[in-house]
C-alpha positions in Angstrom: 67.3 115.5 185.8 63.6 116.3 184.1 60.6 116.1 186.8 57.5 114.3 185.8 54.4 116.8 186.0 51.3 115.6 186.8 48.6 114.7 183.9 45.2 115.6 185.1 42.4 112.9 184.6 40.0 114.3 181.9 36.9 112.3 181.4 34.9 112.0 178.4 32.5 115.1 177.6 29.8 112.2 176.7 30.3 111.0 180.4 27.7 112.3 182.9 30.3 112.2 185.6 32.0 115.1 183.2 29.1 117.4 183.9 28.1 119.6 186.6 25.1 118.9 188.6 23.2 121.3 186.2 23.9 119.3 183.3 26.6 122.0 182.0 27.9 120.6 178.8 29.9 124.3 178.2 31.8 123.5 181.2 32.9 120.0 180.5 33.9 121.6 176.8 36.0 124.2 178.7 37.7 121.3 180.8 38.2 119.7 177.5 39.8 122.4 175.9 41.9 123.3 179.2 43.2 119.3 179.0 44.2 120.1 175.4 46.1 123.4 176.1 47.8 121.5 179.2 49.1 118.4 177.1 50.5 120.8 174.7 52.5 123.0 176.9 54.0 119.8 178.4 54.9 118.3 174.8 56.5 121.5 173.5 58.1 121.6 177.4 62.0 121.6 176.9 62.8 120.9 180.4 61.0 117.4 180.3 62.7 114.6 178.8 61.7 113.2 174.8 60.0 110.3 176.4 57.6 112.5 178.6 57.1 115.1 175.7 56.0 112.3 173.2 53.5 110.8 176.1 51.7 114.1 176.0 51.7 114.2 172.2 49.9 110.8 172.4 47.6 112.3 175.2 46.6 115.4 172.7 46.1 113.0 169.9 43.2 111.5 172.0 41.9 114.9 173.2 42.0 116.2 170.1 45.0 118.6 168.5 43.8 121.6 168.8 47.4 123.3 166.8 45.4 121.8 163.4 42.3 123.0 161.9 39.5 120.5 160.7 37.9 123.3 158.2 41.1 123.5 156.4 42.3 119.8 155.4 43.7 119.6 159.4 46.5 122.0 158.2 48.2 123.9 161.2 46.1 126.7 162.2 48.6 129.5 162.1 48.4 132.7 159.5 50.2 130.5 156.7 48.7 127.3 157.4 51.8 125.7 158.5 54.1 127.1 155.5 57.1 128.8 156.5 58.9 131.0 154.0 62.8 130.1 153.0 64.4 133.2 151.9 66.1 133.1 148.5 69.9 132.9 148.2 72.7 130.2 148.4 73.7 127.9 151.2 76.2 125.1 151.2 75.2 121.6 150.2 76.7 118.3 150.7 79.6 117.4 153.3 83.2 117.8 153.7 84.8 114.3 155.1 87.5 116.4 156.4 85.0 118.1 158.9 82.6 115.2 159.0 84.4 112.0 159.2 80.9 110.2 159.2 80.2 111.5 155.8 79.4 109.1 153.3 80.8 109.3 149.9 77.5 110.3 148.4 77.3 113.4 150.5 80.5 114.7 149.1 81.6 117.0 147.7 80.1 120.0 149.4 79.1 122.7 146.9 77.2 125.9 146.9 73.5 126.1 145.7 71.3 129.0 145.2 67.6 128.5 145.5 64.7 131.4 144.7 62.1 132.0 147.9 60.2 129.2 148.5 57.9 128.1 151.7 57.7 124.6 153.0 55.9 122.9 155.8 57.0 123.5 159.4 55.9 119.8 160.1 55.9 116.6 158.2 52.6 115.6 156.8 50.7 113.9 159.3 48.2 110.6 159.5 44.9 113.0 159.7 45.8 115.3 156.8 46.7 112.2 154.5 43.5 111.1 155.6 41.7 114.2 154.7 42.7 113.6 151.2 41.9 110.1 151.0 38.4 110.7 152.2 37.6 113.5 149.7 39.3 111.7 146.5 38.7 108.1 147.5 42.2 107.7 146.3 43.4 103.9 147.4 46.8 104.2 148.9 49.6 101.8 147.6 49.7 100.5 151.4 46.6 100.6 153.9 49.1 101.0 156.7 48.8 104.9 155.5 45.7 105.1 157.0 46.4 104.2 160.5 48.0 105.4 163.3 47.6 108.5 165.5 46.0 111.8 163.8 49.1 113.8 164.5 51.9 111.7 164.4 53.0 111.6 160.4 52.1 109.5 158.0 53.6 106.5 157.3 53.8 103.5 154.9 53.6 106.5 152.2 54.9 105.8 148.9 56.2 108.4 146.6 52.9 108.4 144.4 50.9 108.6 147.0 52.9 111.7 148.7 53.1 113.3 145.1 49.3 113.0 144.5 48.6 114.5 148.0 50.4 117.4 147.1 48.7 117.8 143.6 45.3 117.8 145.5 46.7 120.0 148.3 47.4 122.6 145.3 44.1 122.6 144.1 42.3 122.9 147.4 44.4 125.9 148.3 43.6 127.5 144.7 39.8 127.4 145.3 39.4 127.8 148.7 38.3 131.2 149.6 40.3 131.3 152.8 43.8 130.4 151.8 45.7 133.5 153.4 47.8 135.5 151.5 50.7 135.9 149.7 49.9 132.2 149.7 46.5 132.4 147.5 48.0 135.2 145.2 51.3 132.8 144.3 48.7 130.0 143.7 46.3 131.5 141.7 48.3 134.3 139.6 51.9 133.4 139.9 51.4 129.5 139.1 52.8 128.2 142.0 52.1 124.9 143.4 52.3 122.4 146.4 54.7 119.4 145.6 57.3 117.7 147.3 60.8 119.3 148.1 63.6 118.6 146.5 67.0 117.6 147.8 68.4 121.3 147.9 65.2 122.5 149.1 64.8 120.0 151.6 68.6 120.5 152.9 68.7 124.3 153.2 65.7 123.9 155.2 67.1 121.6 157.6 70.4 123.1 158.0 70.3 126.9 157.0 73.3 128.7 155.2 75.6 127.9 157.6 76.7 123.9 157.1 75.4 122.4 160.5 75.5 118.7 160.8 71.9 118.8 162.1 69.1 121.3 162.2 70.3 122.5 165.7 73.9 122.4 165.5 77.0 119.7 164.9 76.7 117.1 167.5 73.8 114.5 168.0 71.1 115.3 170.6 68.2 112.8 171.6 66.2 115.5 173.5 65.9 117.4 169.8 65.4 114.8 167.8 63.2 111.5 167.6 66.0 108.9 166.4 68.0 106.0 167.7 68.7 106.5 171.3 65.6 108.2 172.8 64.1 105.0 174.1 60.8 105.8 172.1 61.4 103.0 169.1 58.1 104.8 167.4 56.9 107.9 165.7 56.2 110.9 168.0 53.5 113.5 167.6 54.7 116.2 165.0 56.3 119.2 167.4 57.6 117.0 170.3 60.9 118.1 169.5 60.8 122.0 169.6 64.4 122.6 170.7 65.8 120.8 167.6 64.2 123.4 165.1 66.3 124.3 162.2 67.5 127.9 161.8 64.1 128.8 160.0 61.9 127.0 162.4 61.2 123.8 160.7 60.6 120.7 163.2 61.0 117.1 162.7 63.8 117.2 160.3 65.8 114.8 161.9 64.4 111.5 162.7 60.6 110.4 163.4 60.2 109.8 159.6 62.4 109.6 156.3 61.1 111.9 154.3 60.4 112.0 150.0 61.7 114.2 148.2 61.0 114.9 144.2 64.9 114.6 143.3 65.9 111.4 141.3 69.0 109.9 142.8 72.1 111.0 141.2 75.8 112.4 142.0 76.9 115.1 143.3 77.3 118.0 143.0 73.8 118.3 142.3 72.8 120.5 139.1 73.0 124.1 139.2 71.7 124.9 135.3 68.0 124.8 134.6 68.5 121.8 132.1 70.4 119.7 134.5 67.9 120.4 137.7 64.8 119.5 135.3 66.5 116.2 134.5 67.1 115.7 138.1 63.4 116.8 139.2 61.1 115.8 137.0 57.6 114.1 138.1 57.3 111.7 135.1 57.3 107.8 136.0 59.8 106.3 134.5 61.2 102.6 134.9 63.7 101.8 137.5 64.2 105.6 138.7 64.9 105.8 142.3 63.8 108.7 144.5 65.7 110.2 147.2 64.3 110.3 150.9 66.0 112.5 153.5 66.1 113.1 157.5 66.4 109.7 158.7 63.7 108.2 161.0 62.9 107.1 164.7 65.0 103.9 164.1 67.9 105.5 162.4 71.2 105.9 164.1 72.6 109.6 164.9 74.8 109.3 161.8 72.0 108.7 159.3 69.7 111.5 161.1 72.4 114.0 159.6 71.3 116.7 157.3 73.5 115.7 154.6 72.2 111.9 154.5 70.8 110.9 151.0 69.0 107.5 150.6 68.1 106.3 147.0 64.8 104.2 146.9 62.2 102.9 144.7 59.1 105.0 144.8 57.3 102.6 147.2 55.9 102.6 150.8 59.3 101.4 152.6 57.4 100.5 156.0 56.6 102.2 158.9 59.1 105.4 158.9 58.5 106.7 155.5 56.5 109.8 155.3 57.0 113.1 153.4 56.7 117.1 153.6 55.7 119.4 151.1 56.6 122.9 149.9 55.1 125.6 147.9 57.1 126.8 145.0 57.1 128.0 141.5 55.5 125.4 139.2 57.7 122.9 137.9 59.1 123.2 134.2 
């Protein structure tokens, strides 16, 4: 049984009691940073329960989440700003009801898809990241619910058009910014790459790898590895609270937490493998009556709905407090 670790009392740096007798604000700042690191360690501690880790993630939101860079639109503070390379090659897409009796008809048949190299966000887009877009552009989101909520949780109440416009804005930011790391800078500036929403194949390969597994971590549901029905949390969680649920490529929160928009238009399987078929399935123009596919399940989803192969076709408008997105960096779309 997981044991609860004590959480230290962390006074506000503006509170005089937080200061040393000499008024040493540097000591208060050091104490704040220590508290942030402590909560981050608790949030990533696999021996704790999901509820305990989520509580630590919420406290980290209150203190300030040091995993993200305020000077880089709150993108992750790692060498590639949170983008993870997915290598080129084939993977198994879809599902076989002979092996998985929980498969829905629209997941069938299983088929091999080959993809070129691309990069995908380690985490879903957070509330603070989406807010940076709103603050800089003045964009009015389809639902104001996307502007609220803990800053290190996924953005929610997100419409497909808002998600797409966020990705287009981020493309321009990273192309223009002198701090964009290589190789991302060269890909964006010289090879025509862009930030956009993932296609269904891009999302599914990043979630399950090349071996056809059911969940990012294996073939059995596990509430210690994903925020979906059964955890007792019943709301979103800070991104990264389920490190043991990472995919074979190290991508997190792909099973539960929030549904994630893809750029793919709803359609039957097999997914097109030719360029013309892909273009017709992945166009970004607005067309009347078109449904886009969302993936991954949410905090309220059943284990069945949080499998890597589950597909849900929806109109491109906000669908509640469990609807977010993740972005990819890839060659420009035709």
